[in-house]
Every structure is written in C-alpha cells, then in structure tokens.
N, C-alpha and C positions, 0 to 999 in steps of 0.2 A: 504494500500500500504506500501511497505517496501523499504527503500533506505539506507541501512546500508553498502553497498559495491559498488565497481565499477561495479560489475556484475548486481546488482539491478538497477543501473543508466542506464546501457546499455539496460536492459529489459524494463525500462520505456521509453527509447528513441524509441525502436521498437513498444511499445504500442502506443505511441504518433503518430508515423508514420502510424500505422494501423488505428487509429481514424481519422487522416487527410484523409487517403484514403477513409474512409467511410463517409466523410464530417461531422463528429461529431467534429466540430471545438472547441467548448467550452470545451469539454472533453479533447481534445488534448492539449489545452493550460494549463488546470489544471494539467494534467499528466506531461507535459514537464516542467512547472514551479516547480512542486514538485521535479522533477529530479535535478533541479538546486539548491535546498535548501542545499544540502551537496556538498562541493567542496574539502574537505580534502581527500587526497589519491585518487583523481580522475585525470585521465590523461587530459591534456589540449585539446587533440584532441577529446576526448569524450565530454567534456564540450562544445567545439565549435560546435560539431555535434548537441548537444541538442539545443543550442541557434540558430543554423541555421534552424533546423526543426521548432522551435517556430516562427522564422521569416517567414518561408514559410506559416505557419498557419495564422499568422497575415495578410500576403499578400492575401491569399485566402479568408479571412474574409472581405477583403476590408479595413482593417485598415492599409493603406499605410504608414502613419507616423510612427506607431509603428514598422512596418516591416523595413522601411528604417533605423530607429534608431538602430535596432538589426543588420542589415547588416553593418551599419557604425562602430559599435563596433567590429564586426568580422573583418572588413577590417583593422581597427586600430591594431588589434592583429596579423593578418596574411593576408596580401593583396592577397595571392595566394590560400586562402582557397576556395574550391569548385568553384562556379561561382559568388562569392560575387561581384567582380569587375564589371562583366557584368551586374548584377542586379542593382547595383548602377548607372551605366551609363544609363541603360534603364529607370530607374525611373527619372533620371534627364531630359532626352529627351522627356519623355511622358507628 
C-alpha cells in the first residue's frame, strides 16, 4: 500500500469503505489505520472522514467502546461532522 499523498489517503478511505461493505472488518481497520499514519499535507476533512469510517467499522464489529471513543474525538473537533452527535446520543441511551 502507498500513502504518500492526499490522493492515496482518499483511495485508502474508499478501500476501507468497500471492505466494510463486504464485512471484511479487520481488513478495513488495517487499511483505515494505515491511512491515518500520515497527517502532513492532508486536509482535516479527509482525516475526519477516515476516522469516522474507522469508527463505523468498530461499531459494526461490536467494539462499542472503541467506536464511541472515535466518535467522541470527532465530536470534540467538529460537533457538526456527519451524524456524530446523533450516534453519541444513541449510544448513551442504549
């Protein structure tokens, strides 16, 4: 895998999404975590999208604590990002 530019990071994000869609959760986590290894010259929106996708994978794997921790970090950075606020509210009431 290659992650030397923002374009590569975006491609890794889509690869992670595809793996999540195929229920290959461990592979998706590996790809998305690798996408986060480089942050220099990456847009904040792109990095948030990768972290959000990784949180969704954790959630689908049943790792609720890890998913919630990711959602909380995202909420701290940008409370209006995607549906993070609703997901946190739902996990509190569940």
